[in-house]
C-alpha positions as CSV (number, residue, x, y, z in Angstrom):
1,M,27.2,-103.1,39.0
2,F,25.4,-106.3,40.1
3,V,27.7,-108.8,39.1
4,A,30.7,-106.7,41.1
5,F,28.6,-106.6,44.3
6,P,31.0,-109.3,46.0
7,H,34.0,-107.0,45.3
8,Y,32.2,-103.8,46.8
9,I,31.6,-105.9,50.0
10,S,35.6,-106.8,50.3
11,L,36.8,-103.3,49.3
12,L,34.2,-101.6,51.6
13,W,35.4,-103.8,54.4
14,K,38.9,-103.1,53.9
15,V,38.4,-99.2,54.1
16,A,36.3,-100.0,57.7
17,E,39.3,-102.2,58.9
18,I,41.8,-99.0,58.0
19,V,39.5,-96.3,59.6
20,L,39.1,-98.5,62.6
21,Q,43.0,-98.8,62.6
22,S,43.5,-95.3,62.2
23,E,40.9,-94.3,65.2
24,S,42.9,-96.8,67.7
25,F,46.1,-94.9,66.8
26,L,44.4,-91.8,67.8
27,R,43.0,-93.0,70.9
28,L,46.7,-94.1,71.7
29,S,48.2,-91.0,71.1
30,R,45.8,-89.0,73.3
31,R,47.1,-91.5,76.3
32,S,50.8,-91.2,75.2
33,A,53.1,-88.3,76.7
34,G,54.9,-88.1,73.3
35,P,54.2,-88.9,69.4
36,V,53.1,-92.3,68.7
37,T,55.5,-94.4,67.0
38,L,55.7,-97.7,65.2
39,N,58.7,-100.2,64.6
40,A,59.6,-98.0,61.7
41,N,59.5,-94.9,64.0
42,F,56.8,-93.4,62.0
43,T,55.0,-90.2,63.4
44,L,51.1,-90.2,64.0
45,N,50.9,-87.4,61.2
46,Q,52.9,-89.9,58.8
47,I,50.5,-92.5,59.8
48,N,47.4,-90.3,59.1
49,D,49.1,-89.8,55.6
50,W,49.2,-93.5,54.9
51,V,45.8,-94.3,55.9
52,M,44.5,-91.5,53.6
53,K,46.4,-92.5,50.6
54,R,45.4,-96.4,51.3
55,I,41.4,-95.5,51.3
56,L,41.7,-92.8,48.5
57,S,43.2,-95.6,46.7
58,L,40.6,-98.4,47.7
59,F,37.8,-95.9,46.5
60,I,39.4,-95.4,43.0
61,L,39.6,-99.7,43.0
62,I,35.8,-99.3,43.8
63,S,35.0,-96.6,41.0
64,C,36.9,-98.6,38.5
65,A,34.9,-101.8,39.4
66,A,31.6,-99.8,38.9
67,A,32.1,-99.0,35.5
68,P,30.3,-99.1,32.9
69,G,27.5,-100.7,34.8
70,F,26.3,-98.7,38.0
71,T,23.9,-99.7,40.9
72,Q,20.3,-97.6,40.5
73,S,17.9,-97.0,43.3
74,A,14.7,-97.0,42.1
75,S,12.4,-94.2,42.9
76,K,8.6,-94.7,44.1
77,T,7.5,-93.4,40.9
78,E,10.0,-95.7,38.8
79,R,8.1,-98.0,36.2
80,H,9.8,-101.4,35.7
81,G,9.2,-103.2,32.4
82,Q,10.2,-106.8,32.9
83,V,11.1,-109.2,29.9
84,W,11.8,-112.9,30.3
85,V,14.2,-114.7,27.8
86,G,14.6,-118.1,27.6
87,N,16.7,-120.8,25.7
88,T,14.4,-123.7,23.9
89,G,17.5,-125.3,22.2
90,P,20.0,-127.9,23.1
91,A,23.0,-126.0,24.1
92,S,23.8,-123.0,26.5
93,I,23.8,-119.5,25.0
94,A,25.2,-116.0,25.7
95,V,22.7,-113.6,25.0
96,K,23.0,-109.6,24.6
97,C,20.5,-106.9,25.3
98,E,20.3,-103.5,22.9
99,R,17.9,-101.0,23.8
100,F,16.3,-98.3,21.2
101,E,14.7,-95.2,22.2
102,G,11.7,-94.4,20.0
103,V,9.7,-90.8,20.9
104,Q,10.6,-89.8,24.8
105,A,8.0,-87.6,26.7
106,A,9.9,-84.6,27.6
107,G,11.6,-84.8,31.3
108,S,11.7,-88.5,31.7
109,Y,14.5,-90.8,31.5
110,N,15.1,-94.4,31.2
111,Y,17.8,-97.2,31.5
112,F,18.0,-101.1,31.4
113,C,19.2,-103.8,33.4
114,W,20.7,-107.1,32.2
115,D,24.3,-108.4,33.2
116,A,24.3,-105.1,34.9
117,C,22.3,-101.8,35.1
118,Y,23.5,-99.5,32.6
119,D,23.7,-95.6,32.6
120,T,20.9,-93.7,30.4
121,L,23.3,-93.2,27.8
122,V,24.3,-96.9,27.1
123,N,22.1,-98.5,24.3
124,I,24.1,-101.9,24.2
125,S,25.4,-104.2,27.1
126,V,28.7,-104.7,27.6
127,G,28.5,-108.0,28.7
128,T,26.3,-111.3,28.2
129,L,24.5,-113.5,30.5
130,P,24.3,-117.1,30.2
131,I,20.8,-119.1,29.7
132,A,21.5,-122.9,29.7
133,P,19.3,-125.1,27.8
134,G,15.4,-125.4,28.6
135,D,15.8,-122.2,31.2
136,T,14.4,-119.0,31.3
137,N,16.4,-115.8,32.4
138,K,14.3,-113.5,34.6
139,F,16.9,-110.9,35.4
140,F,15.9,-108.3,32.9
141,Y,13.8,-104.8,33.2
142,G,13.7,-101.7,31.5
143,A,13.3,-98.7,34.3
144,Y,11.3,-95.8,33.0
145,E,11.0,-92.6,35.1
146,P,8.3,-90.0,34.4
147,R,9.4,-87.2,36.4
148,T,8.0,-84.0,35.2
149,G,7.1,-85.6,31.5
150,T,3.8,-86.5,30.7
151,G,2.8,-88.6,27.6
152,N,3.9,-91.7,25.8
153,S,7.7,-92.9,25.5
154,T,8.4,-96.0,23.4
155,I,11.5,-98.0,24.1
156,T,12.5,-101.2,22.3
157,Y,14.7,-104.0,23.6
158,C,16.1,-106.6,21.5
159,F,17.9,-109.8,22.6
160,Y,20.3,-112.0,20.6
161,V,22.9,-114.8,20.7
162,D,26.4,-113.1,21.1
163,G,27.7,-112.1,17.8
164,T,24.6,-112.3,15.4
165,P,23.0,-109.1,16.2
166,S,20.9,-109.5,12.6
167,D,19.1,-112.1,14.3
168,S,17.2,-110.5,17.3
169,A,13.9,-110.8,18.9
170,C,12.5,-107.2,20.4
171,L,9.8,-106.1,22.4
172,T,8.3,-102.6,22.0
173,L,7.1,-101.2,25.5
174,T,5.1,-98.0,25.9
175,F,5.5,-96.1,29.2
176,N,3.6,-93.2,30.4
177,E,3.0,-91.8,34.2
178,N,0.4,-94.2,34.3
179,S,2.1,-97.6,33.6
180,P,2.2,-100.1,36.3
181,L,5.2,-99.8,38.8
182,D,6.3,-103.5,38.0
183,S,5.0,-105.7,35.1
184,V,6.1,-108.9,33.3
185,Y,5.5,-107.4,29.5
186,G,6.5,-110.5,27.4
187,I,8.3,-113.9,27.0
188,I,11.3,-114.0,24.2
189,A,12.4,-118.0,23.5
190,I,15.8,-118.4,21.4
191,N,16.9,-121.5,19.8
192,P,20.6,-121.0,18.8
193,V,20.2,-124.0,16.3
194,V,16.9,-122.7,14.2
195,G,17.2,-119.1,15.3
196,I,15.0,-116.7,17.0
197,E,12.0,-118.9,17.8
198,F,9.9,-116.2,19.6
199,I,6.6,-115.6,17.9
200,G,8.1,-117.7,15.0
201,N,10.0,-116.0,12.1
202,T,8.6,-116.5,8.8
203,G,11.2,-114.8,6.7
204,R,9.0,-112.3,5.6
205,N,7.6,-108.8,6.5
206,E,4.3,-109.1,7.9
207,I,2.3,-108.6,10.8
208,L,1.4,-112.1,12.2
209,G,-1.3,-111.1,15.0
210,I,-3.1,-108.7,17.1
211,H,-4.0,-110.2,20.6
212,P,-6.7,-109.2,22.2
213,N,-8.7,-107.7,19.6
214,P,-11.0,-106.1,20.5
215,A,-8.8,-104.4,22.9
216,K,-9.5,-102.8,26.1
217,S,-6.6,-101.1,27.5
218,A,-3.7,-102.5,25.9
219,T,-3.0,-105.1,22.8
220,A,0.4,-106.7,21.5
221,L,0.8,-106.8,17.5
222,S,3.1,-109.4,16.6
223,Y,5.7,-109.0,13.3
224,S,8.3,-110.9,11.4
225,L,10.8,-108.7,9.3
226,M,13.4,-110.2,7.0
227,Q,17.0,-109.6,7.6
228,N,18.2,-107.1,5.2
229,V,15.6,-104.6,6.2
230,N,17.0,-101.0,6.9
231,V,13.8,-99.2,8.5
232,G,10.6,-100.7,9.5
233,Q,7.6,-99.0,11.2
234,L,4.4,-99.7,12.6
235,V,1.6,-96.8,12.3
236,V,-1.9,-97.1,13.9
237,R,-4.5,-94.6,12.2
238,N,-8.2,-94.0,13.2
239,M,-11.0,-94.1,10.6
240,L,-10.3,-90.7,9.7
241,G,-6.9,-91.1,8.7
242,S,-5.1,-89.3,11.4
243,A,-2.0,-91.6,12.9
244,V,-2.8,-91.8,16.8
245,Y,0.5,-94.3,17.3
246,R,3.7,-94.9,15.7
247,S,6.8,-97.2,16.7
248,D,9.7,-98.4,15.2
249,L,10.0,-102.1,14.4
250,K,13.6,-103.7,15.1
251,G,14.6,-107.4,14.7
252,T,13.3,-110.2,13.1
253,V,10.7,-110.8,15.0
254,G,9.1,-108.9,18.1
255,Q,6.1,-107.6,19.5
256,V,4.9,-104.0,19.8
257,I,2.6,-103.5,23.1
258,I,0.0,-100.6,22.1
259,P,-1.6,-98.6,24.8
260,V,-5.3,-98.5,23.4
261,G,-6.4,-97.3,26.4
262,Q,-5.8,-93.6,25.5
263,F,-7.9,-94.4,22.1
264,N,-11.3,-93.8,21.7
265,N,-13.8,-96.6,21.3
266,G,-13.8,-97.4,17.2
267,M,-11.9,-99.3,14.5
268,Y,-8.4,-98.6,14.0
269,F,-5.8,-99.6,11.2
270,C,-2.4,-100.9,11.9
271,T,-0.1,-100.6,9.0
272,M,3.5,-102.0,8.6
273,I,6.0,-100.0,6.6
274,V,9.5,-101.3,5.7
275,D,11.5,-99.3,3.7
276,N,8.9,-96.9,2.6
277,K,7.0,-99.7,1.3
278,V,3.5,-100.8,2.6
279,Y,3.7,-104.6,3.5
280,A,0.8,-105.5,5.6
281,T,-2.5,-103.5,7.1
282,K,-4.6,-105.4,9.7
283,R,-8.0,-104.0,11.6
284,L,-7.8,-103.1,15.5
285,V,-11.0,-102.8,17.4
286,V,-11.0,-100.6,20.4
287,N,-13.6,-101.1,23.0
288,H,-13.5,-99.8,26.8
């Protein structure tokens, strides 16, 4: 857990001190004719028992300090998708992060880091990160490891002021074995006075834009949703009507990064479906 890192150093230093004391006792016993004793007349075996109990207690403390976050060691093939979160309002805000997993490639795994790096099973950050007026937080990244998995995995990350999850800004990323190892995918701006400013919430269910269009390798589709939406989905179809890409839509505003590098050249139709009703369709041209 990143925020608990100084505590790790302190605890581990205490462990090292105890181990060094134990070793000095052992060296002293080898030079002595009889058992080593302290003022309390403890024998060496009693001292060793005391040392081991202290070490065990300290390791338990370290384990408690690490929950629920944990420290990840990135592998050489782990992909990191960065999202920067800014505060354009007049007051400081405490922001939480939530993850939504879409279709996942078999054999892959993912996690995210916000106020801490969380286990793969955790979807909502336990803590928040403060962002001062005018500042941009660049701590977040979503980590994706393809392992033996091939194909696309879609993951949506939403950010909101603590206590207002219904007013969130989301970014949907698509990862695969060919994704860059480290890349900034988007910037989100939050204003606690007027609500989410990222892109611009119109209060309607609509596709706000697709850029770039025509697209070569990837394009960003921006959208706005009403707050009472139950299920939102984006479906991209080719000229034959076959669905080539799907993604859930979360939050009140957001972006979906569509990996068109795997599409054939031609025209596609991006359709927003909200609660089983079609609200908008926009054309997308792919030209590699």
